[in-house]
C-alpha positions in Angstrom: 91.1 109.5 81.6 87.7 108.0 82.1 88.9 104.3 81.1 88.4 102.0 84.1 92.1 101.2 84.1 93.1 104.7 84.2 90.7 105.2 87.2 92.0 102.2 88.9 95.5 103.3 88.5 94.9 106.6 89.9 93.1 105.3 92.9 96.0 102.8 93.6 98.3 105.8 93.4 96.3 107.7 96.1 96.3 104.5 98.3 100.1 104.3 98.1 100.1 101.3 95.8 103.2 101.3 93.5 102.9 100.3 89.9 105.5 99.4 87.4 105.3 100.8 83.9 107.1 98.9 81.1 107.8 100.7 77.9 107.6 98.1 75.2 108.7 100.1 72.4 109.1 98.9 68.7 111.0 96.2 67.3 114.6 96.6 66.2 115.6 95.4 62.7 116.8 92.1 63.7 113.5 91.3 65.5 111.4 92.6 62.6 113.5 90.2 60.2 112.6 87.4 62.7 109.0 88.4 62.7 108.7 88.5 58.9 110.4 85.3 58.6 108.0 83.6 61.0 104.9 85.1 59.4 106.0 83.8 56.0 107.1 80.3 57.6 110.6 81.1 56.4 112.2 80.8 59.8 115.0 78.5 58.3 115.7 81.0 55.5 115.9 84.4 57.3 118.5 85.7 55.0 116.1 85.3 52.2 113.7 87.9 53.7 116.5 90.4 54.7 115.8 93.0 51.8 112.0 92.7 52.3 112.3 93.0 56.1 114.5 96.2 55.6 111.7 97.8 53.5 109.2 96.8 56.2 111.3 98.2 59.0 111.6 101.5 57.0 108.0 101.8 56.4 106.7 100.7 59.9 109.7 101.8 62.2 109.2 98.5 63.9 105.7 98.8 65.1 104.2 95.3 65.4 100.7 96.1 64.2 102.0 98.0 61.3 104.4 95.2 60.5 101.5 92.7 60.1 99.2 95.2 58.6 102.0 96.2 55.9 102.5 92.4 55.1 98.7 91.9 54.6 98.4 95.0 52.3 101.2 93.4 50.1 99.5 90.3 49.9 96.0 91.8 48.9 98.0 94.0 46.3 99.6 90.9 45.0 103.1 92.3 45.7 103.5 89.2 48.1 102.2 85.9 46.5 102.4 82.2 47.7 103.6 79.8 45.0 102.1 76.4 45.5 104.8 74.9 43.3 107.7 75.9 45.4 105.5 76.0 48.5 106.8 79.4 49.6 106.1 83.0 49.5 107.5 85.2 46.7 108.0 88.9 46.0 110.0 91.3 44.0 112.0 93.6 46.2 112.2 96.3 43.7 108.7 96.2 42.9 107.8 96.5 46.6 110.0 99.3 47.0 108.6 101.1 43.8 105.0 100.5 44.6 105.2 101.9 48.1 107.8 104.5 48.0 105.3 107.4 48.2 102.7 105.5 50.5 102.8 106.4 54.2 102.2 103.2 56.2 99.7 105.1 58.4 97.4 105.5 55.4 97.4 101.7 54.7 94.9 100.8 57.3 92.5 103.8 56.1 92.7 102.6 52.6 92.0 98.9 53.7 89.0 99.9 55.7 87.8 102.0 52.8 88.2 99.3 50.2 87.2 96.2 52.1 84.4 97.3 54.5 80.9 98.2 53.3 79.8 101.9 53.8 77.3 100.9 56.6 80.1 99.2 58.6 82.4 102.2 58.0 79.6 104.5 59.5 79.5 102.0 62.5 83.4 102.2 62.9 83.2 106.1 62.8 80.7 106.2 65.7 82.3 103.5 67.6 85.9 105.2 67.3 84.4 108.3 68.8 83.2 106.5 71.9 86.4 105.0 72.7 88.7 101.7 72.5 85.6 99.9 73.9 82.0 100.5 73.1 78.5 99.2 73.4 77.0 98.0 70.0 73.7 99.1 71.1 75.0 102.8 71.6 76.4 102.8 68.1 73.0 101.4 66.8 71.1 104.3 68.7 73.4 106.8 67.1 73.1 105.5 63.7 69.4 105.1 64.0 68.7 108.8 64.4 66.9 109.9 61.3 66.6 113.6 61.9 70.1 114.7 61.2 72.5 114.7 58.3 73.6 111.7 56.3 77.2 112.1 57.6 76.0 110.2 60.8 73.2 108.0 59.5 71.8 106.7 56.1 71.0 103.2 57.1 68.4 103.5 59.6 68.9 100.9 62.6 72.0 99.1 62.8 71.9 95.4 62.1 74.1 93.0 64.0 75.4 91.7 60.7 77.6 94.7 60.3 79.5 94.1 63.6 79.8 90.5 62.5 81.6 91.6 59.4 83.7 93.7 61.3 84.7 91.1 63.8 85.3 88.6 60.9 87.6 91.2 59.3 89.7 90.9 62.5 88.9 94.7 63.4 86.7 94.1 66.2 86.7 91.6 69.2 84.4 90.9 72.0 85.3 92.1 75.3 82.0 90.9 77.2 78.4 90.1 76.3 77.5 93.7 75.8 80.9 95.3 74.8 82.9 95.1 71.8 86.5 96.8 71.6 88.8 97.5 68.8 91.5 94.7 68.1 94.1 97.4 68.1 94.3 101.1 69.0 95.6 101.8 65.6 92.4 100.4 64.2 90.5 102.9 66.2 92.6 105.9 65.2 92.4 104.7 61.6 88.4 104.5 61.9 88.6 108.1 63.2 90.6 109.0 60.0 87.5 107.8 58.0 85.9 111.2 59.2 87.4 114.1 57.1 89.6 116.1 59.5 87.8 119.3 59.0 84.4 117.8 60.0 85.6 115.5 62.9 85.1 118.1 65.7 81.6 118.8 64.6 81.0 115.2 64.1 81.8 114.3 67.7 79.7 117.1 68.9 76.7 116.1 66.8 77.1 112.5 67.9 77.0 113.6 71.5 73.8 115.8 71.0 72.2 112.8 69.3 73.0 110.3 72.1 72.0 112.9 74.7 68.5 113.3 73.2 68.1 109.6 72.7 69.1 108.1 76.0 67.0 107.7 79.0 68.4 109.1 82.2 69.7 105.7 83.6 71.2 104.8 80.3 72.9 108.3 80.0 74.3 108.0 83.4 76.2 104.8 82.4 77.8 106.6 79.3 77.9 110.2 80.7 81.5 110.9 80.4 81.8 109.7 76.7 78.5 111.5 75.8 79.2 114.8 77.5 82.7 114.8 76.1 81.6 114.4 72.7 79.2 117.2 72.9 81.9 119.3 74.4 84.0 118.9 71.4 82.5 122.0 70.0 80.6 124.1 72.5 80.4 126.9 70.2 77.9 125.0 68.0 75.6 124.2 71.0 72.3 126.0 70.2 71.1 128.6 72.7 68.2 126.9 74.0 70.4 123.8 74.7 73.3 125.6 76.4 71.7 125.6 80.0 70.7 121.9 79.8 74.2 121.2 78.5 76.0 123.1 81.3 73.8 121.1 83.8 75.2 117.8 82.1 78.7 119.2 82.6 78.0 119.8 86.3 76.6 116.4 86.6 79.6 114.8 84.8 82.0 116.8 86.8 80.5 115.8 90.1 80.5 112.1 89.0 84.1 112.5 87.9 85.3 114.2 91.3 83.5 111.3 93.2 85.6 109.0 91.3 88.7 110.9 92.2 89.3 111.9 88.6 89.8 115.7 89.4 91.5 116.6 85.9 88.3 115.4 84.2 86.1 117.3 86.6 88.0 120.3 86.3 87.5 120.2 82.3 83.7 119.4 82.7 83.1 122.4 85.2 85.0 124.6 82.9 82.9 123.7 79.8 79.8 124.2 82.0 80.9 127.7 82.8 81.9 128.5 79.3 78.2 127.4 78.1 76.7 129.7 80.5 79.0 132.7 80.1 78.6 135.9 82.1 74.8 135.6 81.8 74.9 132.6 84.0 75.4 134.8 87.1 72.0 136.4 86.4 70.0 133.6 84.6 71.4 130.6 86.5 73.1 131.9 89.6 72.8 128.6 91.7 74.3 126.4 88.9 77.0 129.0 88.1 78.2 129.3 91.7 78.3 125.5 91.8 80.2 125.4 88.7 82.7 128.0 90.0 83.1 126.3 93.4 83.4 122.8 92.3 85.8 124.0 89.6 88.1 125.6 92.5 87.8 122.4 94.3 88.8 120.3 91.3 91.6 122.8 90.6 93.1 122.5 94.4 93.2 118.7 93.9 94.9 119.0 90.5 97.5 121.4 92.0 96.2 124.3 89.6 96.2 126.8 92.5 96.4 130.0 90.2 92.9 128.7 88.5 91.6 127.8 91.9 92.4 131.3 93.2 90.8 132.9 90.3 87.6 131.1 90.5 87.2 131.7 94.2 88.1 135.4 93.9 85.3 135.7 91.3 82.8 134.2 93.6 83.8 135.9 96.7 83.5 139.4 94.6 80.0 138.8 93.7 77.2 140.5 95.6 75.6 137.3 96.8 74.6 135.9 100.4 77.4 134.6 102.5 75.7 131.1 102.3 76.4 130.9 98.6 80.1 131.8 99.2 80.7 129.2 102.0 82.1 126.4 99.8 84.6 128.7 98.2 85.7 129.9 101.6 86.0 126.2 103.0 88.1 125.5 99.7 90.3 128.5 100.2 90.9 127.5 104.0 91.8 123.9 102.9 94.2 125.3 100.4 95.8 127.3 103.1 96.0 124.4 105.2 98.2 122.7 102.6 100.5 125.8 102.7 100.4 125.9 106.5 99.2 129.4 106.6 97.6 129.0 110.0 97.1 132.8 110.8 95.2 133.5 107.7 93.0 130.3 108.1 92.0 131.6 111.5 91.4 135.1 110.4 89.2 134.0 107.2 87.3 131.7 109.4 86.4 134.2 112.1 85.4 136.8 109.4 83.1 134.2 107.9 81.5 133.5 111.3 81.2 137.2 111.8 79.4 137.6 108.4 76.9 134.6 109.6 76.2 136.4 112.8 78.0 133.7 114.8 80.2 134.4 117.9 83.9 135.3 117.1 86.9 134.3 119.2 89.8 136.7 118.8 93.2 135.2 117.5 95.3 135.6 120.7 96.3 133.3 123.5 93.5 132.3 125.9 94.2 132.7 129.6 93.8 129.5 131.8 91.0 131.1 133.9 88.8 131.6 130.6 89.6 128.1 129.5 88.5 126.7 132.9 85.4 128.8 133.1 84.1 127.4 129.7 85.0 124.0 130.6 82.8 124.2 133.6 80.0 125.6 131.9 80.3 123.0 129.0 80.7 120.2 131.7 77.6 121.2 133.4 75.6 121.1 130.3 77.2 117.5 129.5 76.1 116.3 132.9 72.4 117.0 132.1 72.5 114.7 128.9 73.2 111.0 128.5 74.9 109.3 125.8 71.5 108.3 124.3 70.2 112.0 124.6 73.1 113.2 122.6 72.6 110.6 119.9 68.9 111.4 119.5 68.8 115.0 119.7 67.0 116.7 116.6 69.0 117.8 113.6 69.9 121.6 113.3 67.5 123.5 111.1 69.4 126.8 110.9 71.8 126.7 108.1 73.8 129.4 109.4 74.5 127.4 112.6 75.4 124.5 110.4 77.8 126.7 108.4 79.2 128.3 111.6 80.0 124.8 113.0 81.9 123.8 109.8 84.0 126.9 109.8 85.0 126.0 113.3 86.1 122.6 112.2 88.5 124.2 109.6 89.7 126.6 112.3 90.6 123.9 114.7 93.6 122.4 112.8 95.0 125.8 112.3 94.9 126.7 116.1 96.2 123.3 117.0 99.3 124.3 115.2 99.5 128.1 115.6 97.4 129.0 118.9 96.8 126.0 120.9 95.1 127.7 123.7 92.2 128.5 121.4 91.6 125.0 120.6 89.7 124.0 124.0 87.6 127.2 123.5 86.6 126.3 120.0 85.6 122.7 121.1 83.7 123.9 124.0 81.7 126.4 121.6 80.9 123.6 119.2 79.7 121.3 122.1 77.5 124.0 123.6 76.0 125.1 120.2 75.3 121.3 119.3 73.4 120.8 122.8 71.5 124.0 122.2 70.5 123.8 118.5 70.7 119.8 117.8 73.0 117.7 115.9 74.6 118.1 112.5 77.6 116.5 110.8 80.2 118.8 112.9 78.5 117.5 116.1 80.4 114.2 115.6 83.7 115.9 115.4 82.8 118.1 118.2 82.0 115.3 120.7 85.0 113.5 119.7 87.2 116.4 120.5 85.5 116.8 123.8 86.3 113.2 124.6 89.9 114.1 123.7 89.9 116.9 126.2 88.2 114.9 129.1 90.8 112.1 128.5 94.0 114.0 127.9 93.6 117.1 129.8 90.8 116.9 132.4 91.6 113.4 133.3 88.2 112.0 133.1 88.4 108.8 131.1 85.0 107.7 132.0 83.3 110.6 130.5 85.8 110.4 127.5 84.6 106.9 126.7 81.0 108.1 126.9 81.5 110.7 124.3 83.4 108.5 122.0 80.2 106.1 122.0 78.0 109.2 121.3 80.3 110.2 118.5 80.2 106.7 117.0 76.4 106.7 117.3 75.9 110.0 115.6 78.3 108.8 112.8 76.0 105.8 112.1 72.8 108.2 112.1 71.1 108.3 108.6 70.8 112.1 109.3 74.5 112.6 109.3 75.6 114.5 106.0 79.0 114.1 104.5 79.8 110.8 106.3 83.3 110.4 104.6 84.6 113.9 106.0 83.1 113.2 109.4 84.3 109.6 109.6 87.8 110.6 108.7 88.1 113.2 111.2 86.3 111.6 114.0 88.6 108.2 113.7 91.5 110.3 113.6 90.7 112.3 116.8 89.4 109.1 118.8 92.3 106.8 117.9 95.0 109.4 117.8 93.9 111.0 121.3 91.7 108.8 123.1 91.8 105.0 122.5 95.7 104.6 123.2 95.0 105.5 126.7 93.1 102.4 127.6 93.6 100.1 124.6 96.8 98.3 123.2 98.3 100.5 120.6 98.3 97.6 118.0 94.3 97.9 118.0 94.6 101.5 116.9 96.4 100.7 113.6 93.6 99.4 111.2 91.1 102.2 112.0 93.6 104.8 110.6 93.5 103.0 107.2 89.7 103.0 107.4 89.8 106.9 108.3 92.4 107.4 105.4 90.1 105.8 102.9 87.0 107.7 104.1 88.8 111.0 103.9 90.3 110.3 100.4 86.9 109.2 98.9 85.4 112.3 100.3 87.9 114.7 99.2 89.0 115.5 102.6 92.6 115.1 101.9 93.8 116.9 105.0 92.1 114.4 107.4 93.0 111.4 105.3 96.8 112.3 105.4 96.5 113.1 109.3 95.2 109.5 109.6 98.3 108.3 107.6 100.7 110.2 109.7 98.9 109.0 113.0 99.2 105.4 111.8 102.9 106.2 111.1 103.5 107.2 114.7 101.7 104.4 116.3 103.2 101.7 113.8 106.7 102.9 115.1 105.9 102.1 118.7 103.7 99.0 118.1 106.7 96.9 117.2 106.3 96.4 113.6 109.4 95.1 111.8 111.6 97.9 110.5 112.0 96.6 106.9 108.2 96.4 106.5 107.6 99.6 108.5 110.0 101.6 106.2 108.4 100.4 102.9 105.0 101.5 104.4 106.2 104.9 105.5 107.8 105.6 102.1 104.4 104.8 100.5 102.7 107.3 103.2 105.1 109.9 102.6 104.6 109.7 98.6 100.8 109.8 99.0 101.1 112.9 101.3 103.0 114.6 98.9 100.6 113.7 96.0 97.9 115.1 98.2 100.0 118.4 98.8 99.7 117.7 102.6 103.0 119.0 103.8 102.4 118.9 107.8 101.3 115.2 107.6 104.2 114.4 105.3 106.7 116.1 107.6 105.5 113.9 110.5 106.0 110.9 108.5 109.5 111.9 107.3 110.5 112.1 110.9 109.6 108.5 111.6 110.8 107.4 108.2 114.3 109.0 109.0 114.3 107.3 112.5 113.8 103.9 110.9 116.6 104.4 108.4 118.9 105.3 111.0 118.0 102.3 113.0 118.4 100.1 110.0 121.7 101.7 109.2 120.2 102.7 105.6 120.2 106.5 106.1 122.0 108.2 102.9 122.1 111.6 104.5 119.5 113.0 102.0 117.0 114.0 104.7 117.7 115.5 108.4 115.6 116.3 111.4 116.7 120.0 110.9 115.4 120.0 107.2 112.0 118.5 108.7 111.6 120.8 111.4 112.0 123.8 108.9 109.9 122.4 106.3 106.8 123.7 108.1 106.1 126.3 110.5 103.7 124.3 112.7 104.8 123.9 116.3 103.9 120.2 116.2 106.4 119.5 113.5 109.2 120.8 115.6 107.8 118.9 118.6 107.8 115.6 116.6 111.3 116.0 115.5 112.5 116.7 119.0 110.8 113.6 120.2 112.1 111.4 117.3 115.7 112.7 118.0 115.2 111.8 121.8 114.0 108.2 120.8 116.9 107.6 118.8 119.3 109.0 121.5 117.6 106.4 124.0 117.9 103.4 121.8 121.6 104.2 121.0 122.1 105.0 124.6 123.7 108.3 123.9 122.8 109.8 127.2 124.9 112.9 127.1 123.4 114.0 123.8 119.8 113.4 125.3 120.4 115.4 128.2 121.8 118.2 126.1 118.8 118.1 124.0 116.7 118.4 127.0 118.7 121.4 128.3 118.6 123.3 125.0 114.8 123.0 124.5 113.1 126.3 124.5 109.6 124.8 124.4 108.1 121.6 125.8 107.3 119.3 122.9 104.4 117.8 125.1 102.5 121.1 124.8 102.1 120.6 120.9 101.4 116.9 121.3 99.1 117.0 124.0 96.9 113.9 124.4 98.5 112.0 121.6 100.6 108.8 121.9 103.9 110.7 121.4 102.9 112.8 124.4 102.9 109.7 126.4 106.0 108.4 125.0 108.0 111.5 125.4 107.0 111.5 129.0 108.8 108.1 129.5 111.8 109.2 127.3 112.3 112.3 129.3 112.0 110.7 132.5 114.5 107.9 131.5 117.0 110.4 130.3 116.6 112.5 133.6 117.4 109.4 135.7 120.6 108.6 133.4 121.6 112.4 133.7 121.2 112.2 137.4 123.4 109.0 137.6 126.2 110.7 135.6 126.1 114.1 137.4 129.2 115.1 139.3 127.6 117.4 141.7 125.0 116.7 144.3 122.7 119.7 143.1 122.7 118.7 139.5 122.0 115.0 140.4 119.1 116.2 142.6 117.6 118.3 140.0 117.7 115.5 137.2 116.3 113.1 139.8 113.6 115.3 140.8 112.5 115.8 137.4 112.6 112.1 136.5 110.5 111.2 139.6 107.9 113.8 138.8 107.4 112.4 135.2 107.5 108.8 136.4 104.7 109.8 138.8 102.6 110.9 135.9 103.0 107.6 134.1 101.9 105.9 137.3 98.9 108.0 137.4 97.9 107.1 133.9 98.3 103.6 134.6 96.5 103.5 137.9 93.6 105.9 136.8 92.8 104.7 133.2 94.7 101.3 132.9 97.0 102.3 130.1 98.5 99.0 128.8 101.0 100.5 126.6 103.2 101.9 129.3 103.4 99.3 131.9 106.7 97.9 130.9 108.0 101.5 130.6 107.1 102.2 134.3 108.9 99.1 135.2 111.9 100.2 133.4 112.0 103.6 135.3 111.4 101.8 138.5 114.6 99.7 137.8 116.7 102.9 136.9 115.4 104.7 140.1 116.1 101.7 142.3 119.7 101.4 140.8 120.3 105.0 141.6 119.3 104.5 145.1 121.1 101.3 145.5 118.2 99.0 146.0 119.6 96.3 143.8 117.0 93.7 144.5 114.3 96.0 143.3 116.3 97.0 140.3 116.9 93.5 139.2 113.2 92.6 139.7 112.1 95.6 137.7 114.4 94.9 134.8 113.1 91.4 134.7 109.4 92.7 134.6 110.1 95.3 132.1 111.5 92.7 129.5 108.7 90.3 130.3 105.8 92.7 129.9 107.2 94.3 126.9 107.5 90.8 125.2 103.9 90.0 126.5 102.4 93.1 125.1 104.3 93.1 121.7 106.7 95.6 122.2 109.9 94.1 120.7 111.8 97.3 120.5 111.3 98.0 124.2 112.2 94.5 125.1 115.6 95.0 123.3 115.9 98.4 125.2 114.9 96.8 128.7 117.7 94.0 128.0 120.2 96.6 126.9 119.7 98.9 130.0 119.8 95.6 132.3 123.0 94.8 130.6 124.6 98.0 131.3 123.5 97.8 135.0 124.9 94.4 135.6 128.2 95.3 133.8 128.4 98.4 136.3 127.8 95.8 139.0 130.6 93.7 138.0 128.3 90.7 137.1 129.5 89.8 133.7 127.5 86.7 133.3 124.2 88.5 133.6 125.3 91.5 131.6 126.3 88.9 128.8 122.8 87.1 129.2 120.8 90.6 128.9 123.1 91.9 126.0 122.4 88.6 124.0 118.5 88.9 124.6 118.8 92.7 123.6 120.7 91.5 120.3 118.1 89.0 119.6 115.3 91.5 119.9 117.0 94.1 118.0 117.5 91.6 115.3 113.9 90.6 115.3 112.9 94.3 115.1 115.2 94.8 112.2 117.3 97.5 113.9 120.7 96.6 112.1 122.4 99.5 113.6 121.6 98.7 117.2 122.6 95.2 116.4 126.0 96.0 115.1 126.5 98.5 117.8 126.0 95.8 120.5 128.2 93.2 119.1 
């Protein structure tokens, strides 16, 4: 698990990089026969080696390494001899069978090592084999230079490099780098381990680990931490009483390092070994270390999917009569586990209970009335007017640990209320901002000011103040006083780019930061924020005009990563976009559906996302009756759950367009008027966002709505001009999919006017745009 290749493959999998595993397997009899003939230089006489090859196949099962080793052993025992008279190899088939009938080929190499390698070199092989497939000769020398232990590890003093030269010349070792050797084959390593009697092997490894732990300085031990601690852990029962606490500390150190590398399976084992070394007495004698071993063990178990183990470790900590500050890490892990399970209500309840124990203000889990939200907003706004961006960035750091813990708990609660109790969210943000201004900054302050920027932008319509707070959050993030930078960075990027930047910056510019936020969250163990950065990038990619084939590949990788991270809400959001892409490309196989996605999670946002995705498809396929029917059947406005995000803006455009189309198709004057009024109201909202904040991502959308409204009013010159502008601006700003939509709607308009020339012209341009986008289903439909 600690091999660099293993760590690299694991990191690649977490980043969504797919790898191909090729199972080579053993050779079949035909290829063994060819190999034997090639080794004996008898390629032109393969039939002559048939019987020998059959014996070799039977003994080696076609393992290439064993085939070559077996032939070498035959030569050394003179069962295979070269005749210089005939210039060929000779052997007696019956003698080979009789000689080796009781010999297991797996023992051949061990016998060869014992017979052809000096005792000192055998000692070197024993130690090296315990260190792994690759090892440092200096570490082996250090172990064998130990004079105060039994001769099973050392009887030679310091190790001379000539022994390694002997092993290299024998073909057993090879150089990997200037300071590292490796076994020429993994079977050599296994056979070197077999040089150690089986009943002494575990104690040998443990004793070796103890010797290295004593002999190495801290820096060198850190370089070989995993190998040394794992060796010592081979037999923890044999660790003397006075060494158990230092050994537990070493396991804690190794576990933390493994967790930082993303090797949570390894980390879990180290934390477990540390707990076993301390035993129940650890709670009394080493309480701080014991709590950390339990808490970090629970965290590693969460990442490994060992939820029963996680729960048992957390429950044991929470049951202890220890200060609430010591339990906070376990509460935090428990809330993250509940996030993966989308148990929003319990997260809120636990979070508020922790704040109660910390002596911090508590917010009741129930809908918050508008008057109270506005009251707290005005209070917070007044406090912010008294400080500048530079004031916020240079505020002193919080000293009160309970305040810091209370802010962290508010962070955890935020995600739950966003899904389950949205009206609580602004109250929590206001509380965090007020606390930061009163008590000073800490890591959570970055998140608090980023969230306040989101509310200023998307709820209270103050883009200038929103921009100032985004700058403040960025400055705080770069401060050397900020702890847990990875966690804070992942959250701040997700908030700022998902809820603020798209209002005034091209959506294409928001894509790269989401990858940065994902990586920061992943490396910090903040899987929820990492996954939400991916789902946010998924949403923005879909609208940014990314070619659908490439987009499908990326979304499939994102969905796989979220599944591995056990992040169902983010995975569901990505699934919705992925299903839309497949339907547009005409590659949907029916294995997924919007209904299944909506039912996969209780979060309101997931249901809202499936509604918005369905509406998007109805518009692209120009299925106006189904789109209008969906609007009529909605029990809740999806914008309420998506407030401030890009899909909130996009859905406003889609609903306005569908409303105009429903008005055009209405048979009664009252129905027509109702739909038209609805469309105009939403269209005015888009106009306000452009005029006030300069949103560059919806200018072409507003032109398209203007065209449809003008067509409905009979203002055909205005309609033609606006269709033209919609297609032109969409092209200029890189929205190829909306370029296709604009031309498609223009084609329908001109066809309705009986102008077939321009109808065909726009249909052709629509086809070209959809082909460029990769929307095969739309291209086929329009032919």
